[in-house]
C-alpha positions in Angstrom: 81.6 100.2 73.9 84.6 99.5 76.1 85.1 101.5 79.2 88.6 102.7 80.0 90.3 103.2 83.3 92.6 106.1 84.0 95.5 103.8 83.0 94.1 103.9 79.4 93.1 100.2 79.3 89.7 98.7 78.7 88.0 97.0 81.5 87.7 93.9 79.4 91.5 93.9 78.8 92.2 90.8 80.9 95.6 89.1 81.7 97.6 90.7 78.9 101.4 90.6 79.4 103.5 93.6 78.8 107.2 93.2 78.9 108.9 96.4 80.3 112.3 96.9 78.7 113.1 100.0 80.7 111.5 102.5 83.0 110.7 104.7 80.0 109.4 102.3 77.4 107.7 99.0 77.0 107.1 96.5 74.3 103.4 95.5 74.4 102.4 92.1 73.2 99.3 92.9 71.1 96.1 91.0 71.6 93.6 90.9 68.8 90.4 92.9 69.6 91.8 94.4 72.8 93.0 97.9 73.5 96.6 98.2 74.5 97.6 100.5 77.4 99.1 103.8 76.4 102.8 104.4 76.8 101.9 106.9 79.5 100.0 104.3 81.5 102.9 101.9 81.2 105.4 104.5 82.4 103.2 105.4 85.3 102.7 101.8 86.4 106.4 101.1 86.0 107.4 104.1 88.1 105.0 103.3 90.9 105.9 99.6 90.8 109.6 100.2 90.9 109.1 102.7 93.8 107.1 100.2 95.9 109.5 97.3 95.1 112.5 99.5 96.2 110.9 100.2 99.5 110.5 96.5 100.2 114.0 95.6 98.9 115.7 98.3 101.0 113.8 97.4 104.2 114.1 93.6 103.9 117.6 93.8 102.6 118.7 95.9 105.7 117.0 93.4 108.0 118.6 90.4 106.4 122.1 92.1 106.2 121.9 92.9 109.9 120.8 89.3 110.8 123.6 87.8 108.6 126.2 90.0 110.3 125.0 89.2 113.8 124.0 85.6 113.6 124.7 84.2 110.2 122.2 82.3 108.0 120.2 80.9 110.9 119.4 84.4 112.2 118.4 85.4 108.6 115.9 82.5 108.6 114.3 84.0 111.7 114.0 87.3 110.0 112.4 85.7 106.9 109.9 83.8 109.0 108.9 86.7 111.4 109.5 89.9 109.5 109.4 89.4 105.7 105.6 89.2 105.3 104.9 92.2 107.5 107.5 94.2 105.7 106.0 93.2 102.4 102.6 94.3 103.5 103.8 97.6 104.9 105.7 98.4 101.6 102.4 98.5 99.8 100.8 100.7 102.5 103.3 103.4 101.7 101.4 104.1 98.4 97.7 104.8 97.8 95.9 102.0 96.0 98.9 99.7 96.0 99.5 96.2 97.5 102.8 94.3 97.4 103.5 90.5 97.4 106.6 88.4 96.8 106.1 85.3 94.7 108.2 82.5 93.3 108.0 79.2 91.5 110.0 77.6 94.4 108.4 79.0 97.6 109.9 78.7 101.0 107.0 80.3 102.7 103.6 78.9 101.3 102.2 82.4 101.5 104.5 83.3 98.6 103.2 80.6 96.3 102.2 81.9 92.9 98.6 81.9 91.6 98.0 80.8 88.0 98.8 84.2 86.5 101.9 84.7 88.7 103.1 81.3 87.5 102.7 82.3 83.8 104.7 85.5 84.4 107.4 83.8 86.3 107.8 81.1 83.7 108.2 83.8 81.0 110.7 85.6 83.1 112.7 82.4 83.7 113.0 81.9 80.0 114.4 85.4 79.4 118.1 86.4 79.6 118.1 88.5 81.7 114.6 88.4 83.2 112.7 91.6 82.5 110.2 93.5 84.7 106.7 92.7 83.5 103.3 94.2 83.7 100.1 92.1 83.7 97.0 94.1 83.0 93.8 92.8 84.6 90.3 94.1 84.9 90.8 97.5 86.6 94.3 96.5 87.9 97.9 96.6 86.8 100.3 94.0 88.3 103.9 95.1 88.0 106.5 92.2 88.5 110.0 93.1 89.4 112.4 90.1 89.1 114.5 89.0 92.0 117.9 87.4 91.2 120.1 85.1 93.2 123.2 86.9 94.4 126.2 85.4 96.1 124.9 86.0 99.7 121.5 84.3 98.7 123.3 81.0 98.2 124.0 80.7 101.9 120.3 79.8 102.4 119.1 79.1 98.9 122.0 77.2 97.3 123.0 73.5 97.4 121.5 72.1 100.7 124.4 69.6 100.8 126.7 72.6 101.6 124.5 73.9 104.5 125.8 73.6 108.1 123.7 71.3 110.3 122.2 74.1 112.3 120.9 75.8 109.2 119.4 72.6 107.9 117.7 72.1 111.2 116.4 75.7 111.3 115.0 75.4 107.8 113.3 72.1 108.6 111.7 73.6 111.7 110.6 76.8 110.1 109.7 75.6 106.7 108.9 71.9 106.5 107.7 72.2 102.9 110.7 74.3 101.8 111.3 74.3 98.0 113.6 77.2 97.8 117.0 75.5 97.6 119.2 74.4 94.7 119.6 77.8 93.1 122.7 78.9 91.2 124.3 82.4 91.1 122.3 84.7 88.8 119.2 82.5 88.6 115.7 84.0 88.9 114.6 83.6 92.5 111.1 85.1 92.0 109.5 88.5 91.7 108.0 91.3 93.7 104.4 91.8 92.5 103.1 95.3 92.9 99.4 95.5 92.3 98.1 99.0 91.4 94.3 99.6 91.7 92.6 101.9 89.2 90.6 104.6 91.0 
């Protein structure tokens, strides 16, 4: 007999992808022999995931905006290097049983490299137009992925490196020698905020 968590999923329900089409409903990809999460579970995870993602986006966005206004892209690189990871961690700490990570197929910081399951989600998102928030159900956990899209301002540090000023190129080389996060176009998927919600 399968044991259920309070999210309404079986503990053997492993790595099933759920594409969230809005905050109120989701299209669940059925898996033969497994028990799909209830609509209530999907709505709860989505609401908590969006809330945690918003905390991170608001805080990191404010830091980056201030840096860009005061010192341009080079100052923004310093914020990314020194502040982004602590802000990501603290966003999860705002909520009980929640952790937050940023992940991408083209990491600048190696700490944001995807694991195997993150990669599968990101590849699915990249094939969507537009990319949709996604929930990955795992044994006792729900992983909510909120897509991050390239906006105009992002291109200053993530666009065509041939257009970067010399000081920015030097700053990126010094801070991130293995940088893979350039060459993006406007509106392209940059990555995702992954909000992991533990079942009590």
